[in-house]
N, C-alpha and C positions, 0 to 999 in steps of 0.2 A: 549476423546478430541473432541471439536467442529470441524466441517468442516470449511474450509476457507470461504465458502459462509456464514455460520452461523456467523463467526467472523465479517465479513464485513457488514452483515445485508442488509436490503432492500435499505438503502441510498447509499451504495457502495462508500462512500467518505472517503479517507484516506489522511489527511494532512501529508506531509513529513516535519519534523521539525528538526532543529539543536538545541540541548539543551546541551550547553557546560558549563553552570553555574548553580550550585545547586539551587540558589535562584529563578531562573525563571521557574523551572520545574512545580511546582504546579500552579502558576498563569497562565501559558500558557495552561496547561491541563484544568483548570477550565474555562478559557475563551472559549476554544473550546467546552467544555461540555455545557456551557451556550448557545452556538449557535446551539446545537443539534447534535454535533459530539462526539462520544465516542470511536473512533478508531484513533490511530496515529502511524506513522512510524518514528522512531528516526534515523537520519543519523549516521552511525558509523564513527566518526571522531577521537575519542580518548578514553581514559579510562573514561573521564567525560561522554561521551555518554552512556557507559555501566552503570555508576552509576545512570544516569537519568532513564534508562530502569528499573533497579532494584528498584529504588524509586517508580516509577509508579506502577510496578507490586505488590509491597508490601504495599504501602500506599494509592493508588488511585484505588480501585477495580472497580470503575465505568468506568475506561478507559481500553480498550484493546490495549496493546502496542506491536509493532513489531519493527524490525530493517531493515533499508534499506542501500544498498551500501556495502554488504559483498563481500570481494574479495578472501578470502582464508579459509581453514579449521579452522585455529585458530580463525579467526573472527567469524565464524559460531558457534564454540564451546562456545566462550565467550558470544555471544549474547544469546545463548540458556540457559546458566547457569544464566545469568542476568534475565531471565524470559520472553524473547521475545516469543510471541505466533505465530508470523509469521516472516520469514526472507526472504529478497529478495536480489538478486544480479543483477548487470547491464549486466553481461554476464555469461558464464558457463565454468567450467573446470572439468575434471574427479575427481579432489580432492574435489571439492564442492559437487558433487553428492555423493561421499563416505561419506563425513561429514554429509550430510543430512540424509543418510541412518542410520548412527550411532546414530543420535539424533532424529530418526523418531517419537518417542512418545512424544517429548518435544515441537517441533515447526514445523509448516508447512513451507516448502521451496518453494519459487517461483523463479525458475531459470530464468535468463535473456535470452530472445529469440528475434529474429527478422527475421531469415531466415528459410525456410522450413526444411532444413537438421537438424538444431538444434532442431526444434520442434519434428521432427520424433525421434531423439535421446532421448529427454526427455520423450516422450510417451512410447517408448520402455522400459524405466527404471521405468515406473509407475508414472511419474509426469504429471498430467493432468491439473494443474493450474500453469500458468507461468506468468512471468513479461515481458510485451512487452515494450522494451526500445531501443532507444529513439523514442517515438511514433510519435510525430509531424514531427521531422526531417526526418523520413523514410516513410512519408505518411501513418501513422499507421491506420487511419480510413479505407482507401481503402484496406490495407492489411488484416485487421480484417474481413471485409466483405467477402473477398476471403477465408480466413482461416475458416470461418463458414462452408463452403462447403468442403474445402480440408481436414480439420481436425475437424470433428464434435465432437470429444471427448475433444478437447482442450479448455480451458477457460483461460482468461487473465486478470491480473491487468495491467492497462495502465499507464505508466509514461513517463515523458519527454515532456515538452512543454504544459502540460494540464493546463487549466485555466478556469475561470468562463465563458468565452466566448465560449469555444469549448467543455467543458465537457459533455454537453447534448447529442451531437451526438454519443459520445462513449458509454454513459450509455444506449442509446437506443438499442445498439447491444446485442443480446442474449448471445454472447460468452464473454462478459465483466463482471467480478465479482466486479471490483472496478476501480476507477480512483484516481491517486495520484496527489495531488496539493501542491506545495511548496509555492504558493502565499497566501494561507489562513493565515499562520503564518510565513511570511518570516522574514529573519534575521533583516531587518530594523525595522519592527514592534516590534520584540522582544527586540532589542537593545534600542528602544525608550520606552519600556514598555507600548506600546499602546494596552493594552489588550482589550479595548472596540472595537477597529477596528478589532481585531482578531475575536471577538464574532460576529461582524456584517458581516464579510466575511463568517464565518461559517454558519450563518443564510441564507445568499444568496445562498450558495452552497446547503444547505439542501432544500431550496425552489425550486431550479432548479431540484434537484433530484426528489422531490415529483411530479413535473410536468411530468417528464419522466415516473414515476411509474404510474400516473393516465392515461396518454396516452396509455401506454402499456396494462393496464387493459381494457380500452375501446376497443382497437384493438382485445383483446382476448375474449370480450363478444359477 
């Protein structure tokens, strides 16, 4: 199984998408792929969400699909069976840790974290990649700069309030493995079937990510 860093790739961009209608799954994925993005996180809202994950996993091999918003063990199990390669939660419970261990070889689990005690708990259980949520509401950028030193083994996918305007500063941090953006393929664009705008937003996000990558390479040379 690929590591979570390998799944997210160098671009580290993961659009969070609601896919509750079968006919929109393929057009949305193709619009994102045309913009240079091949990883998405489907919000777990209903059985339709799981059907979308299963479809992407079986029919669109160019797309790496995960599930966001897992709340309990049943949701984790269903997402894993549907083919999610990574699963994130907004928070954490002992039940979710147990479920993640049960399906360890099927999907990476990114437990939702924001406070030091929860990060320490996750690290003690062997989970080193976590979901920082809600990032912007909790001054996530400053937290992550602090956590680089306090928890050098911890890595984070960052979600909650991330957009094209602020994603760059998060991607520049060494302990960030991905940023989650719901604005790239938001519900209105999907409802309007404005797939060209989804592609354009994906391209803009990729361009911003590439700028960060180039800058980090220059700093390291």
